N, C-alpha and C positions, 0 to 999 in steps of 0.2 A: 451173951449169944444173941445175934439178930437173925430172925426168921422172916423171910420175905416170899410172898407169892408173886408171880410174874406172868403177865399176859402181854400179847402184842398183836398188832394188825387185825383189829376187829373189822375194819372196813364197813362200818355201819352205813347203809345206803337207803334206809327206808323199807327194805325188803323184809318179809317175814323170816326168810332163811337166815340172813345175817343177825337179826335180833334174837332168833331162837338159839343160835350157836353161842352168842355172847351171853345170853341169859342162862344157858346150860352150865357154862363155866362159873358164872357168878353164883348160881345155886349151889354148885359143888363147893365152892369156897365158903359160902355162907354157912354150910352145914358142917364145916370142920369142927371136930370136937376139941382140938388143941389150939394153942396160941400161934397166931401169925401177927407179926408187928405191923405189916403194911402190904398193900397190893401195888405193884408197879405196873404201869401201862406204858410200854415204850413205843408209842406212835402208831400212825395210820389208824387212828381211832375212827375217823370218818373216811368215807370213800371219795367224796367230791368236795369236802371242806365247807359244807353249807351249815347255816345256823340250825336248820331243822335236824341235820344229822347229829350235831353236838347236843342238841336238846334231848334227842333220843339216847345218846351216850350217857348223859347226865342221869337219865332215868335208869338205864340199865345198870350203871355203876353205883347207883344209890347216892349220888353226890348231893342231892337236894334234901334227902330225908335221912341220911346216915344209915341206909339199909344194910350195908355191909359192916361187920363188927370190928373193922379196922380202917385206918386212913387209906385213901386211894391217891396215889401219886402218879402224875402223868407228865409226858413230854410229847412234842409233836413229831410227826414223820413227814415224808414227802407228799402224802396225799392230804395232809392237814393244811389249813389256812389260818394264819395267826390271828387275824381280826375276828372271824367268827368263833374260833377256838377260845380266845379270851372272853368274848362276850357271852356266848351261849353255854360253854362248858365250865369256865372258871368264874363266871359272873363278875368280870372285871372290865375296865375300859377296853375298847376295841383295838385299833391298829397300834403298831409299835414294833420294836425290834424283837430279838430272840425271847422265847418264853423259857426262862430258867428258874428253878426253885430249889432251895436247900432244905433238908429235913434232918433234924438232929434227934437221935434216940439216945437211950442211956448208954448203949455200948458201941455205937457207930453212927456215922452220918451218911446220907444218900443225897447226891447231887443229881437232879433231874435236868439234863442239858438238851438244848434245842439244836439239833444237827440238820434241821430243814433249811433248804435254800429256796426262797420263793421263786416259783416259775421253773423249777428244775427238779428232776428225780434224784440228782446227786446229793450227797451229804457234806456238810462242813461245820466244824466248830469255829465260828468266825472270831474276829478280833474282840468283839464285845463279850462273847461267851468265854473265850480264854481268859480275858481280864477278870471276868466275874468268878471263874473257877479259882484263879490265883488269889483274889481278894477273899473269897470264902474260905479257902484253905489257910490263909494267913490268920483270919479270925479264929479258926478252930485251933490253930497253933500246934498242930501235930498231936493233939491230946486224944483223938479218936481215929480208928481206921475209917476210911472213906471209900464208898463205892460210887463210881460214875456210871450213870445210866443215860443212854441216848439211842437214837433209832438206827443209824447206819453202822454196820460193822466196819471196822478199820482194816480188815484182812479179806483175802479171797476165800470164798467158801466152795469153790469148785463147781459152780453152776453159772452159766453165762447170764442168766437173768438177774440175780442179785449182784453178781460181780461187775455188771456193767454200770452200776450206779451206787457204788459204796462210798465210804467216807473219803473226802479229799484231804490233802495236806497232812497225811498221817505222821510225817516227820516231826511236826510241831507237837502232836499229841505224845509221841514217843519221848520227846524232850521233856515234856511236862511230867511224865511218869518217872523219868530218870531223876528229876529234881525233887520229886515228892514221894518219898517211900511210904507215906501214910495211905496212899491210894492202894487198896487191897485187891481191886478187880474192876472189870468193866462188864456191864450188862446192856445188851442191845436187842433189837428185833429185826424187822425189814426183810429177812431172807425167807420167812415162811417155813423154816425147818429148824428144829432144835439142834444146836451144835455147841461143842465145847472145844476151845483151842486157847492159844496164848497170843498176847500182843505185847511187845517190848518187855517180855519177862513177867507179865502179869496175867492172871486168869481172865479169859474172855468167855462169857456164856451168852449164847444167842437164844432168846426165847422163842418157843413155837408160836405159830399163828393160830388165831381163833377161826379165821374165815375159811382158809384152805391150806393144805400142806404141799410144799414143794417136793416133787419127785426128782431125784438126782438123775444125771444122764444115764447111769448104768441101771436105773430102775425102769427105763422106758422112755418113749418119745413124748408122752403127755406130761407137761410140766406141772399142771395144777391137779392135785388129787382133792376133789371136792367131796369125796365120800369119807375121807379120813375124819375121825372125830376131832373136835377142837382140842388144842393142847394148852398146857400151862406148865409152869415150873415152880419149884421151891428152891430158894437159895439160903444157905446157912452160912453166916459169917461167925466163926467161933471165937472163943477168947484168945486163941493163938493167932488170930488174923487169917485163918485159912478159909477160903471160899469153897463150899461144896454145893453142887447143884443136882437136883433130882427132877426128872421129867414125868409128867402124867398126862392122861387124856381124860376128857369128860365124855364117857360113852353113854 
């Protein structure tokens, strides 16, 4: 059984408010008495994509000193910038293509995929990323269930803000899922609202945002609820390959 914590959309911008909200969630996760295998952070880690924002993120997420008692796995979002992200968050060489990474656990694997499109708020799993996913799945040889994590949801979530810049070319992703039964589910962020649905017959869980919560059209005219507490999720992938998601707030 794989147990994952999941946060998204920290939008760290150097402000005390953003840092406090992200720190509040990390404090809650740090104090968990039970086992969590990893923390997933599905994009929009920085607000402007600057090195200073990623240095702050590295401190908040404990990437330099191992402050959290489990690995932290990240992928970029539309507010992130690949060069500064690589250099200041991952401590790797700067410019380059998509930032993808595979993480293999005893019972499952998690592929953190880059759906960012430089210069655009839209999302896309580009040619390089699709080829990387296929090659990684070939290496795993169907021996483990796999979760794909990326920033942009591939479905409409019924609010004009996230729906205006969701994942492009979803047909190609659907084709991948049809060929690869070992993919047990999809985990995304971007929408600033926790949501659970399906895509191409697989579970899709959208993680809540740390920075602010999206109010849906029937909840009123004000889209951003900045008073709602920061949210996070727990995902459980059990031995039967079933994905179960639980949502919490750090009050």
